[in-house]
C-alpha positions as CSV (number, residue, x, y, z in Angstrom):
1,M,-6.7,-30.3,3.3
2,P,-9.1,-27.3,3.7
3,V,-6.7,-25.8,6.2
4,L,-3.8,-26.1,3.8
5,L,-5.8,-24.4,1.0
6,A,-6.8,-21.7,3.5
7,S,-3.1,-21.3,4.3
8,C,-2.4,-20.6,0.6
9,R,-5.0,-17.7,0.7
10,V,-3.5,-16.3,3.9
11,A,0.0,-16.7,2.5
12,G,-1.0,-14.4,-0.4
13,V,-2.2,-11.8,2.1
14,A,1.1,-12.1,4.1
15,T,3.1,-11.6,0.9
16,F,1.6,-8.3,0.0
17,A,0.0,-6.7,3.1
18,P,1.6,-3.7,4.8
19,A,4.0,-4.5,7.7
20,L,4.1,-8.1,6.7
21,A,5.5,-7.8,3.2
22,G,8.6,-5.8,4.3
23,A,12.0,-7.2,3.6
24,A,12.7,-6.9,7.4
25,V,10.0,-9.5,8.2
26,P,11.5,-13.0,7.9
27,V,9.8,-15.6,5.7
28,R,9.3,-17.8,8.8
29,V,7.3,-15.1,10.5
30,R,5.1,-14.7,7.5
31,A,4.6,-18.4,7.3
32,A,3.7,-18.5,11.0
33,V,1.2,-15.7,10.6
34,A,-0.4,-17.5,7.6
35,L,-0.7,-20.8,9.5
36,A,-2.1,-19.0,12.6
37,L,-4.8,-17.2,10.5
38,A,-5.5,-20.4,8.6
39,A,-6.1,-22.2,11.9
40,L,-8.5,-19.5,13.0
41,A,-10.3,-19.7,9.7
42,A,-10.4,-23.6,9.9
43,P,-14.2,-23.8,10.8
44,A,-15.2,-21.5,7.9
45,A,-12.8,-23.2,5.6
46,V,-14.2,-26.6,6.4
47,R,-17.8,-25.3,5.8
48,A,-16.6,-23.9,2.5
49,G,-15.4,-27.3,1.5
50,I,-13.1,-28.3,-1.3
51,P,-14.1,-28.3,-5.0
52,E,-15.6,-31.7,-5.9
53,L,-13.3,-32.1,-8.9
54,A,-10.3,-31.7,-6.6
55,L,-11.7,-34.5,-4.4
56,S,-12.1,-36.9,-7.3
57,E,-8.9,-35.8,-9.0
58,P,-6.3,-34.7,-6.4
59,W,-4.0,-33.2,-9.0
60,R,-6.6,-30.4,-9.3
61,L,-5.6,-29.2,-5.8
62,A,-2.6,-27.4,-7.4
63,P,-4.8,-25.0,-9.4
64,A,-7.0,-24.5,-6.4
65,A,-4.0,-23.6,-4.3
66,F,-2.9,-21.1,-7.0
67,V,-6.4,-19.5,-7.0
68,E,-6.3,-19.2,-3.2
69,F,-2.9,-17.5,-3.3
70,A,-4.2,-15.1,-6.0
71,L,-7.2,-14.2,-3.9
72,G,-4.9,-13.6,-0.9
73,A,-2.6,-11.5,-3.1
74,V,-5.6,-9.3,-4.2
75,I,-6.6,-8.8,-0.5
76,G,-3.0,-7.9,0.4
77,T,-2.6,-5.6,-2.6
78,V,-5.8,-3.6,-1.8
79,A,-4.5,-3.3,1.8
80,M,-1.1,-2.1,0.5
81,L,-2.5,0.7,-1.7
82,P,-2.8,3.3,1.0
83,V,0.9,2.8,2.0
84,A,1.9,2.9,-1.7
85,A,0.0,6.1,-2.0
86,F,2.0,7.7,0.8
87,R,5.3,6.5,-0.8
88,T,4.2,8.1,-4.1
89,A,3.4,11.3,-2.3
90,G,6.9,11.3,-0.8
91,A,8.4,10.8,-4.2
92,L,6.4,13.7,-5.6
93,A,7.3,15.9,-2.7
94,G,11.0,14.9,-3.0
95,M,11.1,15.8,-6.7
96,Q,9.4,19.2,-6.0
97,M,12.0,19.9,-3.3
98,G,14.8,18.9,-5.7
99,I,15.8,15.8,-3.8
100,G,14.4,13.0,-6.0
101,F,15.5,14.2,-9.4
102,G,18.5,11.7,-9.4
103,A,16.3,8.7,-8.7
104,A,13.6,9.9,-11.2
105,C,16.1,10.3,-14.0
106,G,18.0,7.1,-13.2
107,A,21.1,9.0,-12.4
108,S,21.4,7.7,-8.8
109,D,24.1,5.2,-7.8
110,P,22.7,1.7,-8.4
111,T,24.6,0.5,-5.2
112,E,22.6,3.0,-3.1
113,S,19.7,1.7,-1.0
114,D,16.2,2.8,-1.9
115,G,16.0,5.0,1.2
116,A,19.2,6.8,0.2
117,S,18.0,7.6,-3.3
118,E,14.5,8.8,-2.3
119,P,14.7,9.8,1.4
120,I,11.3,11.6,1.5
121,A,9.5,8.7,-0.1
122,H,11.2,6.2,2.2
123,A,10.4,8.3,5.3
124,L,6.7,8.7,4.3
125,A,6.5,4.9,3.6
126,I,7.7,4.1,7.1
127,L,5.4,6.7,8.5
128,A,2.5,5.2,6.5
129,V,3.1,1.7,7.8
130,A,3.2,3.0,11.4
131,I,0.0,5.0,11.0
132,F,-1.6,2.0,9.2
133,V,-0.8,-0.3,12.2
134,W,-1.9,2.3,14.7
135,A,-5.2,2.9,12.9
136,G,-6.0,-0.8,13.1
137,G,-5.1,-1.6,9.5
138,L,-3.6,-5.0,10.4
139,D,-6.8,-5.9,12.3
140,A,-8.9,-4.9,9.4
141,V,-6.8,-7.1,7.0
142,A,-7.0,-10.1,9.3
143,L,-10.7,-9.7,9.8
144,S,-11.4,-9.3,6.1
145,T,-9.2,-12.4,5.4
146,L,-11.2,-14.4,7.9
147,R,-14.5,-13.1,6.5
148,S,-13.5,-14.0,2.9
149,F,-14.0,-17.7,3.7
150,D,-17.7,-17.0,4.5
151,F,-18.2,-15.4,1.1
152,V,-15.9,-17.4,-1.3
153,A,-15.5,-21.2,-1.2
154,L,-12.0,-22.7,-1.5
155,G,-10.8,-22.6,-5.1
156,A,-14.0,-20.8,-6.2
157,W,-12.7,-17.3,-7.1
158,S,-11.7,-15.8,-10.4
159,P,-10.8,-12.2,-11.4
160,R,-14.0,-11.3,-13.0
161,A,-15.2,-7.9,-14.1
162,G,-16.5,-7.0,-10.7
163,A,-13.2,-7.6,-9.0
164,T,-11.3,-5.8,-11.7
165,A,-13.6,-2.7,-11.3
166,V,-13.0,-2.7,-7.6
167,L,-9.2,-2.9,-8.0
168,T,-9.2,-0.1,-10.6
169,G,-11.3,2.0,-8.3
170,A,-9.0,1.3,-5.3
171,M,-6.0,2.3,-7.4
172,L,-7.6,5.5,-8.5
173,S,-8.5,6.3,-4.8
174,A,-4.8,5.6,-3.9
175,S,-3.7,8.0,-6.6
176,D,-6.1,10.7,-5.3
177,L,-4.7,10.1,-1.7
178,A,-1.1,10.5,-3.0
179,F,-1.9,13.8,-4.6
180,R,-3.8,15.1,-1.5
181,V,-0.9,14.2,0.8
182,A,1.6,15.9,-1.6
183,L,-0.6,19.0,-2.2
184,P,0.6,21.0,0.9
185,V,4.2,20.7,-0.3
186,T,3.1,21.8,-3.8
187,V,1.3,24.9,-2.5
188,V,4.2,25.9,-0.2
189,L,6.8,25.4,-2.9
190,V,4.8,27.3,-5.5
191,T,4.5,30.2,-3.1
192,E,8.2,30.0,-2.3
193,A,9.0,30.1,-6.0
194,L,6.8,33.2,-6.5
195,L,8.4,35.0,-3.6
196,S,11.9,34.1,-4.8
197,G,11.0,35.5,-8.2
198,F,9.8,38.8,-6.7
199,V,12.9,39.1,-4.5
200,A,15.2,38.4,-7.5
201,R,13.4,41.1,-9.5
202,A,13.5,43.6,-6.7
203,L,17.1,42.8,-5.6
204,P,19.1,41.7,-8.6
205,G,22.3,41.6,-6.6
206,V,21.0,38.8,-4.3
207,A,22.3,35.4,-5.3
208,L,19.2,33.3,-4.7
209,L,20.6,30.2,-6.2
210,S,23.2,30.0,-3.4
211,F,20.5,29.4,-0.8
212,G,17.5,28.5,-2.9
213,F,17.8,24.7,-2.5
214,P,18.0,24.7,1.3
215,V,15.0,27.0,1.4
216,R,13.0,24.7,-0.8
217,V,13.9,21.6,1.2
218,G,13.2,23.4,4.5
219,A,9.8,24.7,3.2
220,G,8.8,21.3,1.9
221,L,9.7,19.6,5.2
222,L,7.8,22.2,7.2
223,A,4.8,21.7,4.9
224,L,4.8,18.0,5.5
225,L,5.1,18.5,9.3
226,A,2.2,21.1,9.2
227,G,0.1,18.6,7.3
228,A,0.8,15.7,9.7
229,A,-2.7,15.8,11.2
230,A,-4.3,15.7,7.7
231,V,-2.0,12.8,6.8
232,Q,-3.1,10.8,9.8
233,S,-6.7,11.6,9.1
234,A,-6.3,10.5,5.4
235,M,-4.8,7.1,6.4
236,S,-7.5,6.6,9.1
237,G,-10.1,7.2,6.4
238,A,-8.4,4.8,4.0
239,V,-8.3,2.1,6.7
240,A,-12.0,2.7,7.5
241,T,-13.0,1.9,3.9
242,L,-10.5,-1.0,3.7
243,L,-13.0,-3.7,4.7
244,D,-15.6,-2.6,2.2
245,S,-13.1,-2.5,-0.6
246,I,-11.7,-5.9,0.1
247,H,-15.1,-7.4,0.5
248,A,-16.2,-5.9,-2.8
249,A,-13.1,-7.3,-4.5
250,V,-13.7,-10.8,-3.1
251,A,-17.4,-10.8,-3.8
252,G,-16.8,-9.5,-7.3
253,G,-14.8,-12.6,-8.3
254,A,-16.9,-15.2,-6.5
255,R,-18.6,-17.9,-8.5
């Protein structure tokens, strides 16, 4: 029974964590990952034990399983925030380049895939997952999940003020990361707009609108490529603080 409850916690992680929560990953693979991690965490889960009320009244195992899944969802969500930040940065960059206005205004074809409506956001999301895995993000998520059994007993977690504060801080950090990733594109495109304005004033006969959009797209893509090293460093820094953030969220709701 402890292993089954532990599987519920790990299932919540596998539902929301980067690389595991993608639609391309079959449900059977997620279930296999959850069972494997739960088996690794079996000694800690057995030490943590089961709530006494659940032992005397087995029907209380259902709420305990829900609590375990919610805790795993919190861990997976905190791990997903850096990837979500990169996707947000891609959406911001795409709108500044003039690519994402259709999706932002709801004018895109509903039959189009998400990658077709927001190509920059989709590309940065894929890049973020790749960097996350390369930087050891999955290892950090697995380690933090296993460590959570040492700090929080089975069925003994609730979203208290401490956990809420950690989640709010993590979301603010993700927003800051998104703006920092999109900042080079903003600077380059503002510079391009100023130069285009000067050229239009100096040479009124030049039809800038005929080639302005390709110039903006090209300048934005070059800015993203030029900031590739900074992007990688930003994701590595986010992964480095991942364990501390997850541990704080878990400990903040322990009782």
